[in-house]
C-alpha positions, 0 to 999 in steps of 0.5 A: 488542523495542520495536516502534517502535525495531525497526520505525520507526527503521532503515527511516525513517532510512536516507535521512537517516543513510546507513546503507545506505552504511555497511553496503554491502559487496562480496558474497562469491562464491556469495552469492545476494543478489548475484544477486537484488539487481541495481542498480535501474536496470540495464535502465532509462534513468532520465533519461527519467523526469523525475518522479524529481527529488530531494525531501526531507521537510520539517522540520515533517513530520519533527517528527511522528515522536517523537509518532507513535513514542511513540503506537505504543510504547504501542498496540503493546506486547505485539504479536508480530512475526508479528502486526505483520507483517500491518500494512496488512492488519490490521483494528483499528477501535479503533486507527483511531479512536485515530489519528483522535482524534490528527488522524492520519487524513485529515491531507492533507484540508482542515480544513473537512472534518475533516482536518489540512490538511497536505501529502502529506509529512506523511502519508508520515511517518505511513505510514512509521512505521505500516508500519515498526512494524507497526501494524494500519492495514487498517481505515482504510487505503483510505479514508485513502490514496485514497478520501478524496482521490478524493472531495475531488477529484471528489466533490460538496460533499454527498459531501464533507460526508458522507464526509470527516469520518467518514473523518477520525474513523476511523468510515467504512471503504472498499474498492476495487472494481476487479478482476473474475473474468476481468479481473484487472488489465485494468480496461478489460475490466470487466463490472460494470454500472450502469444508470440508472433513475428512482431512480438506478442499478441495479448488477449484477456481481462484484468480486474480491480486494477487501481488507477488503470484509467490514469496510467500509462503502463501496466506490468501484467502477469500473463500466460505465455505457455501452457494452460491454467491447470499448469498453475505456476508454469508458463507465466511471464510478465509484460510491460503493456503500453495502455495507449495501444489499440485493443486496450479498453479500460473501464473504471468501476464505481465503488461504494464510496462513489470513487472510481479508482478500480478498473477492469481492463480488456485486451483484444488482439493487442500487439506488443513489441518483443521488448514488452517481456520483462525478465525471463519468459516463464519466470513470471511467478517467481518475479511477481511473488518477489514484487508482492513483498514490496506491495504487502509490507509497507506503511500503506498496510498500516496507515490507511485509517490514519487520517481518520484516527488523527482527526478523532485524536484531535477531537478527544483532546478537546473538552467536548470530546475527551473521555476516559474511555476514548483515552483508553481506546487511543492507547489500545490502538497505539499499542497495536500500531507500534509493534506493527510498525516495528514489524514493517520496518524489519521487513524493510530491512530485509528488502534493503538487504536484497532479500524477498521476505514473502511470508513476513510481508504477508503477515504484516499485511494481514495484521495491518489491514485487520487493524486498519479495518478495526479503527473505523469500527472502534471510533464509530462505537466511541462516537455512538456512545456519546451522550450528545452526538451533535457535538461530534465535528462534521468533518470527523463524521464525514471522514469516518463515513468514507473510511468505513465504506472503503475499509472492506477493500483493505483486506482485499487489495494486495491479496485476500486475507484467506490467500495470505493466511494460507501462505503464512501457514505454509511458512510456519510449517502448519500446512 
């Protein structure tokens, strides 16, 4: 099956072609998806969130899709659906450099730093195509999505000149140093500390669940530069850490799928120069919350299960796989993806305007990852209900097995569901 036709077309086109409205039907009695897929706004007064003003992707950005799809057809030829399901955790430096050569990395960064000078909408189109096709974007993902924009916004001119062109060429990979053992998503309680000395900063501490740290050149870490953990938001700063420095130890963590993209990182008297500080000392909390809006609102919080969904869609279109129940289930899933996509684009519009829609991004992330986790469970229910399970293609079963095992992490990365719902409650005035 053509990975672009299967992965990019249907999901990316739902908002424009109305596929959700065409497919959606009433669920038959006893169908589990009618219980699991409740209306998105069932417990939320959306009128209190002005950040979800409808927005459309500009025509000049939509025009990127044909070239991107042709590129992906060529570069993903022969990759199995199970391999493509890894997508934004997939590590492929050669693919990243190929994207850089096409000008598709750092597309929102200014041309003077090697970027494309385009809007956040252009990057949205690219990311949507990459994720729906299952492209291995993990190597450059963090640098392109948030480290580059963070450096552009808060970095010195020297930091911009050094880092941004390398990010745009797909030559410099970043990871995020936020979570720590014992603190998880409670970032304000972190204990990793950087102390000033005559040479700059001396760093000690640990970070955990750091995606692709073992493949990265740099980490942007939230650390304590003054005060104590009990001081919470006060005294936190962000540092750019060269991971090749003496005293840095990276240990990959094997997850349930057998992958090793999460890492634990140790800092033992790591000497950093004064230029390691990004932004203002003590302003790390404000900077990192702005950064998280990029992480929490994009298509990656909607499309992590998309390769599986499209593999299943392809099968239920065949005589062996078609059934009225499967068609109704496809409609239900599509009818939830369409508004989520619209919400995500609305947040992108806020980012394009230079705003920091923290609460809206948290809501998109919470709702999006919930649906991402429901998709493998619902597809598994459909396959288990078949009279002859032996007709289910092996590739579909392998993809389902992988996504089922990895799906618990969808609601953990980028902030746990509990933390995000607390943020949403405060934003709605409920807490």
